[in-house]
C-alpha positions in Angstrom: -38.9 -69.0 71.9 -39.2 -72.6 70.8 -42.6 -74.4 70.4 -43.4 -76.7 73.4 -44.9 -80.2 73.5 -46.8 -81.6 76.4 -49.1 -84.5 77.2 -52.6 -83.2 77.4 -53.0 -85.1 80.8 -50.3 -82.8 82.3 -51.6 -79.9 84.4 -52.4 -76.7 82.5 -49.9 -73.9 83.0 -50.6 -70.2 82.1 -47.2 -70.2 80.4 -48.3 -72.8 77.9 -49.3 -70.0 75.5 -51.7 -71.1 72.8 -52.6 -74.8 73.4 -53.2 -76.9 70.3 -54.2 -80.5 70.4 -52.7 -82.4 67.4 -54.3 -85.8 67.9 -57.0 -87.1 65.5 -59.0 -88.6 68.3 -60.0 -86.7 71.5 -58.0 -88.1 74.4 -59.7 -90.7 76.6 -61.1 -89.5 79.9 -60.3 -85.8 79.2 -63.1 -83.3 79.4 -63.1 -80.3 77.0 -63.2 -78.1 80.1 -60.1 -79.6 81.8 -58.1 -79.8 78.6 -58.1 -76.0 78.1 -57.4 -76.4 74.4 -57.5 -73.3 72.3 -57.4 -75.2 69.0 -57.9 -78.8 68.0 -56.2 -79.3 64.7 -56.9 -83.0 64.3 -56.0 -83.1 60.6 -52.3 -82.4 61.7 -52.1 -85.9 63.2 -50.8 -88.9 61.2 -53.3 -90.9 59.2 -54.9 -93.9 61.0 -52.9 -96.2 58.7 -49.6 -94.6 59.7 -50.5 -94.4 63.4 -51.5 -98.1 63.5 -48.3 -99.1 61.6 -46.2 -97.1 64.0 -47.9 -98.5 67.2 -45.7 -96.2 69.3 -42.7 -98.6 68.7 -39.6 -96.5 69.4 -37.6 -98.6 67.0 -39.9 -97.5 64.2 -39.7 -93.8 65.1 -37.1 -92.8 62.5 -39.2 -94.4 59.7 -42.4 -93.0 61.2 -40.9 -89.5 61.2 -40.0 -89.7 57.5 -43.4 -91.2 56.5 -45.2 -88.6 58.6 -43.3 -85.7 57.1 -44.2 -87.1 53.6 -47.8 -87.2 54.6 -47.6 -83.6 55.8 -46.2 -82.6 52.4 -48.4 -84.8 50.1 -51.8 -85.0 51.8 -53.8 -81.9 51.2 -55.7 -82.1 54.5 -52.6 -82.5 56.5 -50.7 -79.9 54.5 -53.5 -77.4 55.2 -53.4 -78.3 58.9 -49.6 -77.8 59.1 -50.1 -74.4 57.4 -52.5 -73.5 60.2 -50.0 -74.6 62.8 -47.3 -72.5 61.1 -49.5 -69.5 61.1 -50.4 -69.9 64.8 -46.7 -70.3 65.6 -45.8 -67.1 63.7 -48.7 -65.1 65.0 -47.9 -66.0 68.6 -44.1 -65.7 68.4 -43.9 -69.5 68.8 -45.6 -69.3 72.3 -47.4 -72.4 71.4 -47.8 -75.8 73.1 -48.6 -78.9 71.0 -50.7 -81.3 73.0 -50.8 -85.0 72.5 -52.1 -88.0 74.4 -49.5 -90.7 73.8 -47.7 -92.1 76.8 -44.3 -91.9 75.1 -43.0 -88.4 75.4 -40.2 -88.7 72.9 -41.7 -90.7 70.1 -44.9 -89.1 68.9 -46.3 -86.7 66.2 -46.1 -83.6 68.4 -42.3 -84.1 68.6 -42.1 -84.2 64.8 -44.4 -81.1 64.4 -42.3 -79.2 67.0 -39.2 -79.9 64.9 -40.9 -78.6 61.8 -42.2 -75.5 63.5 -39.0 -74.6 65.2 -37.2 -74.6 61.9 -39.6 -72.4 60.0 
């Protein structure tokens, strides 16, 4: 079973499995109760500098993806967060949903993390 990605604003589904928020900042207008998040691993998100540089520009996504993967390998905090995600994915047979708040469903950090987790 592959890891799933979903906007946190989408309705909760019991088939989501373990729900993990991978944004550094809590989503606007979302209460903790309605989010139904099992884990918030904010350190898995891109650094503020990278996020601001990217600005959710689809044309920058290939470069963002490479820079983000580098951060996940080189930044100790992010590396540890990725290890937590890998462990959760393994323990739950990849029945895991990565939650994000970006409007763009194809160009965000959760998509990159899913790719990494699916290939472990």
